[in-house]
MIPA-623904 format. One record per residue: residue number from 1; y, x, z of N, C-alpha, C, CB in turn; residue in three letters. Coordinates in nm, 3 decimals, padded with zeros to 5 digits. Each point is the difference from the previous one (the first is absolute). Glycine has a CB too. Layout:
N
[NUM,[Y,X,Z],[Y,X,Z],[Y,X,Z],[Y,X,Z],"ALA"]
...
//
This chain:
154
[1,[-00.120,00.083,00.000],[00.120,-00.083,00.000],[00.125,00.086,00.000],[-00.124,-00.180,00.121],"MET"]
[2,[00.132,00.278,-00.032],[00.118,00.084,00.008],[00.016,00.084,-00.125],[-00.022,00.005,00.247],"LEU"]
[3,[-00.087,00.035,-00.310],[00.011,00.078,-00.123],[00.069,-00.080,-00.109],[-00.208,00.126,00.062],"GLN"]
[4,[00.180,-00.254,-00.072],[00.065,-00.082,-00.100],[00.150,-00.010,00.028],[-00.213,-00.129,-00.033],"LYS"]
[5,[00.251,00.112,00.158],[00.142,-00.011,00.036],[00.069,00.133,-00.027],[-00.053,-00.174,00.175],"ILE"]
[6,[-00.012,00.284,-00.139],[00.063,00.130,-00.020],[00.018,00.034,-00.147],[-00.099,00.073,00.215],"GLU"]
[7,[00.030,-00.141,-00.304],[00.015,00.025,-00.143],[00.125,-00.063,-00.059],[-00.245,00.013,-00.014],"GLY"]
[8,[00.309,-00.105,00.085],[00.123,-00.065,-00.047],[00.117,00.086,00.044],[-00.104,-00.233,00.010],"ILE"]
[9,[00.204,00.244,-00.095],[00.112,00.087,00.033],[00.110,-00.074,00.075],[-00.054,00.137,-00.200],"ASP"]
[10,[00.161,-00.174,00.132],[00.113,-00.067,00.064],[00.040,-00.123,-00.079],[00.079,00.219,00.094],"LYS"]
[11,[-00.142,-00.333,-00.068],[00.040,-00.120,-00.074],[00.137,-00.051,00.047],[-00.241,-00.059,-00.030],"PRO"]
[12,[00.314,-00.002,-00.062],[00.129,-00.059,00.034],[-00.021,-00.133,00.070],[00.109,00.114,-00.197],"ALA"]
[13,[-00.039,-00.134,00.306],[-00.010,-00.125,00.073],[00.098,-00.104,-00.051],[-00.075,00.127,00.199],"LEU"]
[14,[00.181,-00.082,-00.259],[00.100,-00.090,-00.052],[00.107,00.080,-00.071],[-00.045,-00.166,00.183],"GLY"]
[15,[00.106,00.105,-00.282],[00.104,00.069,-00.077],[00.131,-00.075,00.016],[-00.169,00.087,-00.165],"THR"]
[16,[00.274,-00.012,00.189],[00.134,-00.057,00.010],[00.074,00.038,-00.128],[00.002,00.014,00.256],"GLU"]
[17,[00.065,-00.111,-00.314],[00.079,00.026,-00.120],[00.148,-00.002,00.035],[-00.180,-00.103,-00.146],"ASN"]
[18,[00.253,00.197,00.091],[00.143,00.009,00.024],[00.073,-00.016,-00.132],[-00.036,00.151,00.200],"PHE"]
[19,[00.122,-00.249,-00.211],[00.086,-00.018,-00.116],[00.143,00.023,00.049],[-00.160,-00.167,-00.115],"ASN"]
[20,[00.229,00.263,00.058],[00.135,00.024,00.046],[00.083,00.071,-00.106],[-00.085,00.010,00.234],"PHE"]
[21,[00.214,-00.021,-00.218],[00.097,00.072,-00.081],[00.057,00.110,00.086],[00.055,-00.205,-00.140],"LEU"]
[22,[-00.036,00.321,00.084],[00.073,00.103,00.072],[00.087,00.076,-00.099],[-00.183,00.020,00.172],"PHE"]
[23,[00.286,00.044,-00.120],[00.092,00.076,-00.082],[-00.005,00.146,00.039],[00.148,-00.200,-00.026],"THR"]
[24,[-00.167,00.283,-00.071],[00.001,00.146,00.019],[00.135,00.048,-00.051],[-00.257,00.024,-00.026],"HIS"]
[25,[00.331,00.048,00.110],[00.137,00.037,-00.035],[00.023,00.147,00.029],[00.078,-00.234,00.049],"LYS"]
[26,[-00.004,00.299,-00.136],[00.045,00.137,00.021],[00.151,-00.001,-00.011],[-00.216,00.101,-00.093],"VAL"]
[27,[00.283,-00.035,00.185],[00.147,00.007,-00.010],[00.048,00.137,00.047],[00.018,-00.249,00.037],"SER"]
[28,[00.078,00.300,-00.110],[00.070,00.125,00.035],[00.140,-00.014,-00.057],[-00.215,00.143,-00.001],"ARG"]
[29,[00.305,-00.076,00.063],[00.137,-00.003,-00.050],[00.037,00.137,-00.053],[00.062,-00.181,00.164],"ASN"]
[30,[00.015,00.181,-00.271],[00.060,00.123,-00.051],[00.148,-00.012,00.032],[-00.175,00.034,-00.189],"ILE"]
[31,[00.213,00.030,00.298],[00.140,-00.013,00.044],[00.031,-00.146,00.024],[00.066,00.205,-00.129],"GLY"]
[32,[00.037,-00.258,00.063],[00.039,-00.140,00.021],[-00.081,-00.099,-00.084],[00.227,00.081,00.054],"PRO"]
[33,[-00.316,-00.033,-00.142],[-00.074,-00.091,-00.088],[-00.130,-00.046,00.066],[00.100,00.114,-00.200],"TRP"]
[34,[-00.118,-00.244,00.212],[-00.127,-00.050,00.053],[-00.108,00.002,-00.109],[00.124,-00.146,00.166],"PRO"]
[35,[-00.238,00.201,-00.133],[-00.111,00.003,-00.095],[-00.121,-00.063,00.067],[00.089,00.209,-00.115],"CYS"]
[36,[-00.142,-00.315,00.058],[-00.122,-00.059,00.054],[-00.077,-00.068,-00.112],[00.108,-00.033,00.224],"TRP"]
[37,[-00.238,00.023,-00.202],[-00.090,-00.065,-00.095],[-00.106,-00.071,00.083],[00.042,00.174,-00.184],"TYR"]
[38,[-00.074,-00.298,00.147],[-00.103,-00.072,00.075],[-00.090,-00.075,-00.096],[00.154,-00.023,00.198],"SER"]
[39,[-00.278,00.006,-00.157],[-00.097,-00.078,-00.076],[-00.068,-00.096,00.095],[-00.036,00.188,-00.167],"ALA"]
[40,[00.025,-00.314,00.128],[-00.069,-00.102,00.080],[-00.137,-00.021,-00.062],[00.219,-00.114,00.067],"THR"]
[41,[-00.318,00.105,00.020],[-00.138,-00.002,-00.044],[-00.073,-00.113,00.070],[00.003,00.249,-00.043],"PHE"]
[42,[-00.072,-00.334,-00.034],[-00.086,-00.103,00.057],[-00.140,00.058,00.007],[00.143,-00.191,-00.092],"TYR"]
[43,[-00.210,00.173,00.206],[-00.133,00.058,00.010],[-00.096,-00.090,00.076],[00.102,00.225,-00.010],"THR"]
[44,[-00.228,-00.207,-00.020],[-00.109,-00.066,00.070],[-00.089,00.110,00.056],[00.008,-00.209,-00.151],"VAL"]
[45,[-00.018,00.215,00.282],[-00.085,00.099,00.065],[-00.115,-00.067,00.072],[00.196,00.153,00.026],"GLY"]
[46,[-00.307,-00.081,-00.010],[-00.118,-00.053,00.067],[-00.044,00.099,00.109],[-00.073,-00.124,-00.210],"HIS"]
[47,[00.048,00.071,00.330],[-00.049,00.081,00.111],[-00.119,-00.071,00.062],[00.231,00.097,00.045],"ALA"]
[48,[-00.332,-00.020,-00.005],[-00.120,-00.059,00.060],[-00.027,00.060,00.137],[-00.095,-00.040,-00.228],"SER"]
[49,[00.053,-00.044,00.321],[-00.053,00.048,00.127],[-00.150,00.022,-00.022],[00.179,-00.123,00.141],"ALA"]
[50,[-00.231,00.234,-00.093],[-00.141,00.031,-00.021],[-00.068,00.023,00.134],[00.051,00.101,-00.225],"THR"]
[51,[-00.181,-00.110,00.224],[-00.078,00.033,00.119],[-00.104,00.104,-00.041],[00.036,-00.232,00.104],"VAL"]
[52,[-00.049,00.334,-00.022],[-00.095,00.108,-00.028],[-00.136,-00.038,00.057],[00.185,00.174,00.002],"ASP"]
[53,[-00.278,-00.209,-00.090],[-00.134,-00.038,00.044],[-00.091,00.122,00.013],[00.030,-00.223,-00.109],"LEU"]
[54,[00.024,00.339,00.089],[-00.075,00.124,00.015],[00.077,00.092,00.096],[-00.100,-00.022,-00.234],"ASN"]
[55,[00.115,-00.020,00.360],[00.083,00.076,00.093],[-00.065,00.128,00.052],[00.101,-00.214,00.064],"PRO"]
[56,[-00.224,00.240,-00.101],[-00.067,00.123,00.043],[-00.102,-00.026,00.108],[00.204,00.126,-00.059],"GLY"]
[57,[-00.292,-00.027,00.082],[-00.110,-00.020,00.094],[00.045,-00.022,00.144],[-00.137,00.139,-00.149],"PRO"]
[58,[00.250,-00.083,00.189],[00.043,-00.018,00.139],[00.033,-00.146,00.032],[00.090,00.235,-00.002],"SER"]
[59,[-00.050,-00.313,-00.100],[00.032,-00.141,00.021],[-00.124,-00.078,00.042],[00.183,00.016,-00.170],"TRP"]
[60,[-00.300,00.022,00.117],[-00.122,-00.076,00.021],[-00.083,00.047,00.119],[-00.001,-00.042,-00.241],"TRP"]
[61,[00.049,00.136,00.318],[-00.075,00.043,00.120],[-00.010,-00.117,00.098],[00.079,00.242,-00.030],"LYS"]
[62,[-00.195,-00.258,00.092],[-00.019,-00.115,00.091],[00.102,-00.009,00.112],[-00.240,00.014,-00.052],"PRO"]
[63,[00.286,00.101,00.102],[00.093,-00.001,00.114],[00.136,-00.059,-00.035],[-00.119,00.199,00.087],"ALA"]
[64,[00.155,-00.204,-00.215],[00.131,-00.054,-00.037],[00.007,-00.151,00.012],[00.027,00.192,-00.154],"THR"]
[65,[-00.141,-00.259,00.148],[-00.001,-00.146,00.010],[00.044,-00.070,-00.127],[00.043,00.027,00.239],"GLY"]
[66,[-00.038,00.045,-00.349],[00.042,-00.061,-00.126],[-00.108,-00.086,-00.063],[00.151,00.193,-00.033],"HIS"]
[67,[-00.271,-00.183,00.082],[-00.104,-00.093,-00.045],[-00.096,-00.026,00.114],[00.020,00.083,-00.238],"TYR"]
[68,[-00.079,-00.202,00.235],[-00.103,-00.034,00.097],[-00.120,-00.057,-00.076],[00.174,-00.045,00.183],"THR"]
[69,[-00.289,00.081,-00.136],[-00.126,-00.047,-00.059],[-00.067,-00.085,00.105],[-00.026,00.204,-00.152],"LEU"]
[70,[00.001,-00.330,00.120],[-00.062,-00.091,00.095],[-00.132,-00.049,-00.058],[00.227,-00.071,00.090],"THR"]
[71,[-00.333,00.080,-00.010],[-00.130,-00.051,-00.043],[00.000,-00.150,00.030],[-00.120,00.224,00.043],"VAL"]
[72,[00.111,-00.304,-00.148],[00.000,-00.146,00.019],[-00.142,-00.055,00.008],[00.217,-00.013,-00.122],"THR"]
[73,[-00.315,00.084,00.062],[-00.140,-00.040,00.014],[-00.085,00.126,-00.010],[00.043,-00.232,-00.100],"ARG"]
[74,[-00.120,00.257,00.204],[-00.086,00.119,00.004],[-00.118,-00.020,-00.095],[00.069,00.049,00.239],"LYS"]
[75,[-00.116,00.061,-00.298],[-00.120,-00.014,-00.084],[-00.120,-00.036,00.087],[00.093,00.168,-00.166],"PRO"]
[76,[-00.177,-00.254,00.115],[-00.119,-00.042,00.075],[-00.113,-00.033,-00.096],[00.144,-00.088,00.186],"ALA"]
[77,[-00.261,00.124,-00.148],[-00.125,-00.028,-00.072],[00.014,00.016,-00.153],[-00.061,-00.157,00.185],"SER"]
[78,[00.110,00.273,-00.226],[00.006,00.032,-00.142],[00.118,-00.060,-00.075],[-00.242,00.016,00.010],"GLY"]
[79,[00.328,-00.089,00.057],[00.117,-00.058,-00.067],[00.123,00.086,00.031],[-00.100,-00.234,00.015],"LYS"]
[80,[00.186,00.245,-00.114],[00.122,00.080,00.018],[00.095,-00.069,00.096],[-00.025,00.094,-00.232],"ALA"]
[81,[00.102,-00.014,00.301],[00.102,-00.054,00.089],[00.132,-00.019,-00.076],[-00.111,00.113,00.196],"GLY"]
[82,[00.214,-00.150,-00.123],[00.133,-00.017,-00.058],[00.102,00.068,00.088],[-00.068,-00.217,-00.106],"GLN"]
[83,[00.167,00.275,00.040],[00.112,00.060,00.074],[00.130,-00.047,-00.064],[-00.140,00.203,00.063],"VAL"]
[84,[00.246,-00.201,00.014],[00.134,-00.024,-00.054],[00.083,00.123,00.027],[-00.017,-00.251,00.036],"THR"]
[85,[00.105,00.280,-00.128],[00.089,00.115,00.013],[00.143,-00.051,-00.006],[-00.170,00.159,-00.106],"VAL"]
[86,[00.250,-00.124,00.204],[00.143,-00.031,00.000],[00.075,00.132,-00.014],[-00.032,-00.210,00.145],"ALA"]
[87,[00.124,00.216,-00.240],[00.073,00.124,-00.026],[00.150,-00.024,00.010],[-00.185,00.080,-00.148],"MET"]
[88,[00.255,00.021,00.196],[00.145,00.003,00.000],[00.042,00.102,-00.105],[00.017,-00.068,00.247],"THR"]
[89,[00.062,00.025,-00.342],[00.045,00.091,-00.104],[00.137,00.058,00.036],[-00.131,-00.131,-00.173],"LEU"]
[90,[00.166,00.243,00.114],[00.133,00.058,00.027],[00.111,-00.097,-00.039],[-00.094,00.230,-00.036],"PRO"]
[91,[00.209,-00.213,00.099],[00.116,-00.085,-00.032],[00.049,00.028,-00.141],[00.064,-00.005,00.243],"SER"]
[92,[-00.005,-00.096,-00.307],[00.057,00.021,-00.133],[00.115,00.100,00.005],[-00.067,-00.232,-00.065],"PRO"]
[93,[00.088,00.302,-00.045],[00.109,00.095,-00.010],[00.096,-00.043,-00.110],[-00.149,00.185,00.081],"GLN"]
[94,[00.277,-00.173,-00.051],[00.102,-00.021,-00.102],[-00.002,00.120,-00.093],[00.143,-00.140,00.157],"LEU"]
[95,[-00.077,00.131,-00.271],[00.005,00.117,-00.089],[00.049,00.123,00.075],[00.042,-00.151,-00.196],"PRO"]
[96,[-00.106,00.264,00.173],[00.032,00.123,00.074],[00.102,00.088,-00.072],[-00.227,-00.009,00.096],"GLN"]
[97,[00.245,-00.011,-00.225],[00.100,00.077,-00.074],[00.054,-00.085,-00.114],[-00.114,00.219,00.059],"SER"]
[98,[00.222,-00.172,-00.117],[00.062,-00.073,-00.110],[-00.097,-00.011,-00.118],[00.226,00.081,00.073],"VAL"]
[99,[-00.323,00.009,-00.082],[-00.095,-00.003,-00.111],[-00.104,-00.111,00.015],[00.033,00.245,-00.026],"HIS"]
[100,[-00.037,-00.310,00.143],[-00.089,-00.114,00.020],[00.062,-00.130,-00.053],[-00.095,00.114,00.202],"ASP"]
[101,[00.217,-00.108,-00.250],[00.072,-00.115,-00.054],[-00.003,00.009,-00.152],[00.150,-00.015,00.205],"ILE"]
[102,[-00.177,-00.096,-00.271],[00.007,00.001,-00.146],[00.119,-00.084,-00.045],[-00.251,00.029,-00.016],"THR"]
[103,[00.311,00.015,-00.092],[00.109,-00.073,-00.061],[-00.050,-00.051,-00.133],[00.179,00.142,00.116],"VAL"]
[104,[-00.165,-00.270,-00.138],[-00.049,-00.063,-00.122],[00.096,00.030,-00.114],[-00.114,-00.184,00.134],"ASP"]
[105,[00.078,00.277,-00.220],[00.092,00.039,-00.107],[00.004,-00.100,-00.115],[-00.042,00.235,00.062],"ASP"]
[106,[-00.043,-00.337,-00.059],[00.011,-00.104,-00.104],[00.106,-00.103,00.037],[-00.242,00.033,-00.057],"THR"]
[107,[00.268,-00.049,00.187],[00.100,-00.097,00.044],[00.130,00.065,00.046],[-00.187,-00.149,00.066],"LEU"]
[108,[00.182,00.276,-00.027],[00.118,00.069,00.048],[00.083,00.048,-00.118],[-00.122,00.070,00.210],"SER"]
[109,[00.254,-00.083,-00.198],[00.084,00.040,-00.112],[00.145,00.020,00.044],[-00.152,-00.123,-00.154],"GLN"]
[110,[00.226,00.210,00.082],[00.143,00.011,00.026],[00.068,-00.131,-00.038],[-00.006,00.250,-00.042],"PRO"]
[111,[00.104,-00.291,00.122],[00.069,-00.125,-00.025],[00.140,00.026,-00.053],[-00.134,-00.109,00.181],"VAL"]
[112,[00.206,00.203,-00.120],[00.138,00.025,-00.039],[00.039,00.142,00.038],[00.057,-00.244,00.026],"ALA"]
[113,[00.045,00.294,-00.089],[00.058,00.127,00.042],[00.152,-00.014,-00.005],[-00.200,00.132,-00.086],"SER"]
[114,[00.267,-00.050,00.163],[00.146,-00.006,00.008],[00.051,00.140,00.029],[-00.004,-00.242,00.080],"ASP"]
[115,[00.129,00.267,-00.115],[00.057,00.132,00.027],[00.150,-00.010,00.016],[-00.184,00.108,-00.129],"HIS"]
[116,[00.241,-00.004,00.187],[00.145,00.004,00.019],[00.069,00.012,-00.135],[-00.029,00.104,00.229],"SER"]
[117,[00.155,-00.134,-00.231],[00.074,00.004,-00.127],[00.009,00.142,-00.054],[00.132,-00.200,00.073],"TRP"]
[118,[-00.150,00.300,00.013],[00.008,00.139,-00.045],[-00.131,00.052,-00.057],[00.175,00.037,00.171],"THR"]
[119,[-00.283,-00.111,-00.152],[-00.128,00.042,-00.057],[-00.015,-00.066,-00.136],[-00.105,00.029,00.230],"TYR"]
[120,[00.057,00.029,-00.332],[-00.057,00.134,-00.011],[00.101,00.104,-00.047],[-00.218,-00.105,-00.048],"PRO"]
[121,[00.339,00.093,00.096],[00.103,00.097,-00.037],[-00.047,00.142,00.021],[00.173,-00.166,00.057],"GLY"]
[122,[-00.101,00.258,-00.112],[-00.040,00.141,00.002],[-00.033,00.048,00.141],[00.143,00.038,-00.202],"PHE"]
[123,[-00.053,-00.062,00.298],[-00.021,00.049,00.137],[-00.118,-00.065,00.068],[00.242,00.041,00.014],"GLY"]
[124,[-00.247,-00.172,-00.010],[-00.107,-00.071,00.071],[-00.134,00.017,-00.070],[00.167,-00.166,00.083],"CYS"]
[125,[-00.166,00.159,-00.214],[-00.125,00.012,-00.075],[-00.066,00.135,00.021],[00.092,-00.156,-00.169],"GLY"]
[126,[-00.012,00.262,00.175],[-00.055,00.134,00.023],[-00.046,00.015,00.144],[00.151,00.093,-00.179],"VAL"]
[127,[-00.076,-00.152,00.273],[-00.030,00.015,00.143],[-00.128,-00.073,00.040],[00.244,00.022,00.043],"LEU"]
[128,[-00.266,-00.144,-00.095],[-00.107,-00.082,00.055],[-00.124,-00.012,-00.086],[00.176,-00.123,00.112],"MET"]
[129,[-00.164,00.097,-00.239],[-00.115,-00.031,-00.085],[-00.093,-00.098,00.073],[00.015,00.228,-00.110],"ARG"]
[130,[00.035,-00.345,00.148],[-00.076,-00.085,00.092],[-00.092,-00.104,-00.060],[00.186,00.036,00.145],"PRO"]
[131,[-00.208,-00.038,-00.276],[-00.090,-00.103,-00.051],[-00.137,00.018,00.063],[00.128,-00.012,-00.217],"GLN"]
[132,[-00.178,-00.092,00.279],[-00.125,00.008,00.075],[-00.117,-00.037,-00.089],[00.121,-00.053,00.212],"PHE"]
[133,[-00.221,00.137,-00.214],[-00.121,-00.035,-00.073],[-00.076,-00.104,00.081],[-00.012,00.231,-00.107],"THR"]
[134,[-00.077,-00.304,00.040],[-00.077,-00.101,00.072],[-00.087,00.064,00.107],[00.000,-00.144,-00.203],"GLN"]
[135,[-00.046,00.267,00.182],[-00.082,00.065,00.103],[00.080,00.022,00.128],[-00.135,00.113,-00.180],"SER"]
[136,[00.264,-00.085,00.169],[00.085,00.014,00.118],[00.010,-00.134,00.072],[00.131,00.185,-00.110],"VAL"]
[137,[-00.110,-00.291,00.033],[00.012,-00.133,00.060],[-00.132,-00.048,00.057],[00.184,-00.052,-00.159],"LEU"]
[138,[-00.297,00.080,00.092],[-00.131,-00.037,00.055],[-00.024,00.071,00.132],[-00.088,-00.038,-00.233],"TYR"]
[139,[00.124,00.167,00.239],[-00.017,00.076,00.124],[00.080,-00.060,00.113],[-00.039,00.205,-00.133],"GLY"]
[140,[00.162,-00.244,00.104],[00.082,-00.062,00.105],[-00.055,-00.137,00.036],[00.201,00.126,-00.082],"GLN"]
[141,[-00.254,-00.201,-00.015],[-00.060,-00.129,00.029],[-00.122,00.017,00.090],[00.082,-00.089,-00.221],"ALA"]
[142,[-00.163,00.191,00.195],[-00.116,00.028,00.086],[00.046,00.029,00.142],[-00.126,00.091,-00.197],"GLN"]
[143,[00.230,-00.010,00.211],[00.051,00.035,00.132],[00.051,-00.123,00.073],[00.062,00.228,-00.084],"GLN"]
[144,[00.010,-00.315,00.012],[00.052,-00.122,00.061],[-00.112,-00.094,00.042],[00.207,00.022,-00.139],"GLU"]
[145,[-00.308,-00.041,00.054],[-00.113,-00.086,00.035],[-00.078,00.057,00.117],[-00.015,-00.076,-00.238],"ALA"]
[146,[-00.002,00.209,00.243],[-00.068,00.064,00.112],[00.077,-00.025,00.130],[-00.091,00.177,-00.155],"PHE"]
[147,[00.221,-00.162,00.148],[00.083,-00.024,00.119],[-00.015,-00.145,00.048],[00.164,00.175,-00.079],"SER"]
[148,[-00.162,-00.269,-00.013],[-00.015,-00.141,00.039],[-00.140,-00.028,00.054],[00.168,-00.063,-00.174],"ARG"]
[149,[-00.270,00.123,00.114],[-00.138,-00.027,00.041],[-00.028,00.055,00.139],[-00.070,00.004,-00.240],"ALA"]
[150,[00.136,00.104,00.278],[-00.033,00.065,00.127],[00.100,-00.029,00.111],[-00.109,00.176,-00.132],"THR"]
[151,[00.223,-00.239,00.101],[00.099,-00.026,00.105],[00.042,-00.145,00.013],[00.078,00.228,-00.037],"THR"]
[152,[-00.088,-00.306,-00.068],[00.044,-00.139,00.004],[-00.108,-00.087,00.065],[00.140,00.036,-00.206],"THR"]
[153,[-00.105,-00.113,00.309],[-00.101,-00.087,00.061],[-00.051,-00.104,-00.100],[00.108,00.033,00.225],"PRO"]
[154,[-00.237,-00.073,-00.213],[-00.058,-00.098,-00.093],[00.065,-00.137,00.014],[-00.215,00.124,00.008],"PRO"]
//
């Protein structure tokens, strides 16, 4: 019985979906000239709570009390007996790093961009080069979804 359980890795207990808009902005000034560029991005992120069903041999030691074996019917006169097993599994874990969060790139997309009146003028354009690639925005979306998954109450 325990061998079968130990063969399972970390199934997801539930997935939380995050739909949100966020704005990524860069700003610097060249003397009196304001220079800024921003991009607004709609994203769909997914985070799952998992449980480790393979917590290691120390979890299953009898002294830990994580499982109990009860004989419900003793074997008698050539007939098999019956036992019941009650197990306590490890607690679920929230995502442990930003890489545990996925961003749905089929639904996530840039929505708008905006810039100061001095961009892309010679000074601001040379100073900032702020056009954000989608990979930059996906990375920030992952970070935002991770933050929400691990700090926002359900």
